[in-house]
N, C-alpha and C positions, 0 to 999 in steps of 0.2 A: 319227580317221576321222569321216565325217559321221554315221554312225549313233550313235556315242557322243556326239557333240555334241548330236544332235538328242534323244537320250534324256534328257540332262541339261536341256536347254531345255524339253523337255516336262514334266519333273518340276518345274521352276520354275514353269511355267504352272499345273500342278495345285495348287501351293501358293500361288497368287496372287502370285508373286513376279515381277513384270515387270521390275524393276530387275536381278534376278539373271540372268533370261532374256536380257536384252540384253547383259549383261556376258559371258555365255558365248558369245553370238552374236559379239560384237566379238572375243573371244579366238579363236574359230574363225577368223575372217577374218585375224587377225593371224598365225596359223600356216599360212595359205595352204589352209584346208580350204573347199571350195565348199559353200555351202548348197543343199539341194535343196528339193523342194515340201514335204516332211514338216517340214523345218526352219522354212520360212516359215509353214507352218500352225500350227506350234507357237507361233511368235512372235504370230500373229494371235489365237491362242486365249488367250495370256497377256493380251493387251490386252483381249480380250472379258471374261475372268473379273474384270478389274479395272474394266470398264465405261469403258474409254478408247477410244471410237469414232475419234477422230482419229488416234491412234496405229495402230489396227488398220488404218485406211485407208492410212497411210503404209507399213505392212509389205506390205500387198497391192500397192501400187505399187512398192515396192522389189523385190518378187517378180517383177513384170512387167519391171522395168528389168534384172533378173539373167537375162532370157530365158525364164523360166518362166510357164506359163499357169495362172492360178488356176482351181481346180475348184470343184465343188459345196461341199465342205467349207470351202473359203477364204471364199467368199461367205457361207455360212451363219455362220461365225464372225464376220464383220464386221457381219452383221445382229444377231448376238447381242450384240456389243459395243454397238451402237446401242440395243438393247432394255434393256441394263443401264443405259445412260446416260439412258433414257427420251426418246430422240430419234426419234420416229415418222416425221418427214419424211425424215431421213437413212436409216432402216431401208427405207422404201419406195424411196428413190432406188437403194439398192443391190439391191433386189428386182428393180426395172426394169433395172438395169445387167446383171443375170444374162441376161436375154433378148438384150441387145445383144451379150453375149459367147458367145451360143449355147449357154447353159447353162440348162436347164429348172429352175426352182425346183421343190423338192419340198415335201411336207407340212411338214417342219421349217423351210424357208425362210419359207413363208406363216404358220405358227403362231407362229414367233419375231417376225415383222414385226407380227402382230396383238398380240402381248405388248408390243411396243414402243409401240403405240398405246394400249393399256390403261395402261401406266405414264405416258404423256404426257397421259392423259385426253383423248384425241382419238378420240371415238367415230365421227365422220364418216369418218376415215381408216381406223379399224378395219373399218367396213363395206365400204369400198372394197376393202381387201385380201382380206376374206373373199369378196366378189363375184368378185374376180379369181381367187381360188383355185378357186371353183366353175366359173368360165369356162375354167379350165385343165384341167378334168375330173378334178381331184383331189378326194378325199372328205375334207372337213374333219372333224376329230374332234369329239367333244362338248366338248372344251377350247375348240376355236376358237369354237364357237357360244356356250358360255357365257361366254367372254371378251369377245365382241362384246356380248352381253346385259349383262354387268357394266358395260362401258363406257357403254352406252346408259342404264342405269339410274342411273349416277352423274351423267349429265348431265341427269336428269329425264325421260327419254324412256321411260317405262314401257311404253308401247304398242309401241314399236320393240323394247325388250328382250324382250317376250313374243312377238312375231313371230319373232324369231330362236331363241328357246328352243323354239318349237313346229316349227321346221324341223330341230331337232336329231335 
């Protein structure tokens, strides 16, 4: 049944075993078991844990093709895949895609996108994401502020880093 397959796929994801998760997903389809949103989210999470943003996107698209609507967790997992891959532009694109899908980004969405910017050493984009978070009336955590400050300091903008640290 779908619950059993989803549980095994999720276990593969937790072990960073994307190949195993995909093999179980394939077997599930061969046995005529329909994947649900939990199954697809587990597949996206498996991609995120291995930093495979492109495959995470493909699984989100497969979810939609199957007639399922991605939710907050789906988008956050794709953004996490982008962060692990150090792809700030892609993370920000998915953050923006959430609004287009009428899904409000949460603190995790924004902080994960900020993390992607820091990994990519893209301080300007990190500031943009933090400003968008504030404009969304969400309260950034000290992690968000310190991450932006870290990105700015790495780029030599000590004054900018201090400004964000004082806002924390």
